N, C-alpha and C positions, 0 to 999 in steps of 0.2 A: 313318563314322570310328569306330573304338579303336583306342588310341594302346596300344603294348604295346614290349619289352622296355628291362630299366633302370630299372624300377623299385623303387626298392631306398629310400628316403623320401618323407615329403610334402615336401617339395617340389618331388622327382619329377615328383609329379602333378598337384599343379599347374602344374608345365611344361607338364606335355603340353597339360593344358586349355586352354595359351590358345592352343595351334593353334586357328585358326577353323572346322577342319573336324571335328575333333575333336570325339565327344559322348562320347562314355567312355573307363576306361582302366582295362586287363585286367594285372592284378596275381597272377604265377608265384611260382615261385620262394622269392621274401625272405619272405609271406605264412607260408610254412613256421616259417620262425625268430624273425617279426615277425607273428602274427596280427590288433596289434591296431592297425594300419597300416587297417585297418578305420576304427576307430576317430579318424585322424587322429594318430595317435600312429607316433613313429620310436621305436626299439627304446632307446634310451636316453634314451626317457621312460619308461619300465614300470618300475616300483617291483617291487626283488625278488619282496616281498611278492606281487603281480601275477601275476608270472610264476610264482613258487610256485602260488597259487588255480592258476591259468590249467592247471599243468602235473598238478594234483592230479585237476584233474576232466575232463582230456583223462583222464588214465589211468584210471580213476574208470570213465570212458566206452567207451574202449578193451577191456576187461580185464568188463565188464556184457556187451558185444556180442556179445564173443568169447570168453569164460572167460578165465579165468587168467590159466592160459598162454600162449592164444594173443595173446591182450590185450596182455598185457606183451611180450612179443618181437617182436609190434609196432608199440609203439610205442617200443621205441626208440630205430626210427630218429629219430626226432619228438627223442626227451630231448636227444639234441647237438645238435638245431636249438636250443628253446630255453634251452636253457643254456648253448651260442654256444662249445660245447666243443671248436672248429673248432682253436683253438690251443694243445688240449692233445696232447702226442707219439700215434703213432698204441697205441703199447700201455698209455699210460695213458687211449684210449678204451675197448678195448677192457676193459681188466679192469672199468670202472663198466659198462659194456653190458652184459656177459658173463649169461647165466644166472643168478638166484638168484629166490628165497619172493620172491612181494610185501611181506613185510612186511620184508626183508631192503635191497630198492630203494626203497624208500619210509624208510631211516630213511639211504641213502647220497644219498637227495636231501635229505633233510634236513639234511646233512653240507654237501651241493654249497652249502642254501640260508644257512647257517650263515656260509661263505666269500661268497658273492656280497656276504649283507648287509654287512657287516666293509670 
């Protein structure tokens, strides 16, 4: 049996694994905002530096695979999750995630990281 549903923390994984018939745990949407859960880390345990490193790697791989324009466009939806921008209002998210040259996008990410680190 594979346990699934509302797996948001490492404790949720452990709770499901306690069920005698649970052979594995499936993680869905949580992995978008916290890919580190597969390393046994809850999102609040991940440093801003690690977030920055992961975002840069993901963006670079996306741009390499899809090309600069499409790679950046497809990546923006993940940026909202990685950077936990869901708490911003709609207009702020739209401004941050609008299409822009890759250098401007990376500079904007650097500004967000500076705020996250403080």
